[in-house]
Steps between C-alpha positions, in 0.01 A plus 500: 500500500638829396559772759268786501670835395402856435528596132650835394581702198790750528561775247824686521516820287826699459370861525828685448877409461755617756674702232374651173731298280353170646210319338160436658397134493166347403289390786545149651201308612497155675245289666613305798378303805595573867403314814444824678254791459761749392260798503396422859855466599585839333213669691622364829858604446386852392302520827812404695679810340826318468634754249468877494399541140152418408472186278836360589344228709292391215805494264676301777211255540459431131871450443548293801192277423611456141853407587395278787249311293768436230748383759240265658408340168868449437618420847754244389662734239859558613472877441290525816702277724683764699205742502224256615594496866530879528186552309309267742628694800420831342141386419445383859620839630277689256192285563563534884459877478846574620622835376779490246849494654676835526610619168868510431634851418493571135831459325676831415488588142845508318617856408 
């Protein structure tokens, strides 16, 4: 019996390049399944106000859940071998509601 999953469609549009001499790219659209309700998770993370800029928690939730699902579906892939334990601990801390660890100071920019 197949596991039940939420079904999503994601459309990513390149609105403007970083520099005028760079091209814009056509939109990418993909359909995918995820075992979690990503939009509910995004709402919950926004409510926790983890980040100062509006919408960043939603960006974070979408990216994290897309990445995590690919890693879960490919759990035996050697690419994820070193990351898997740390990712598991990170998710436990995030789900536990613990605030993020104190941020390290930003590296100084080279002159």
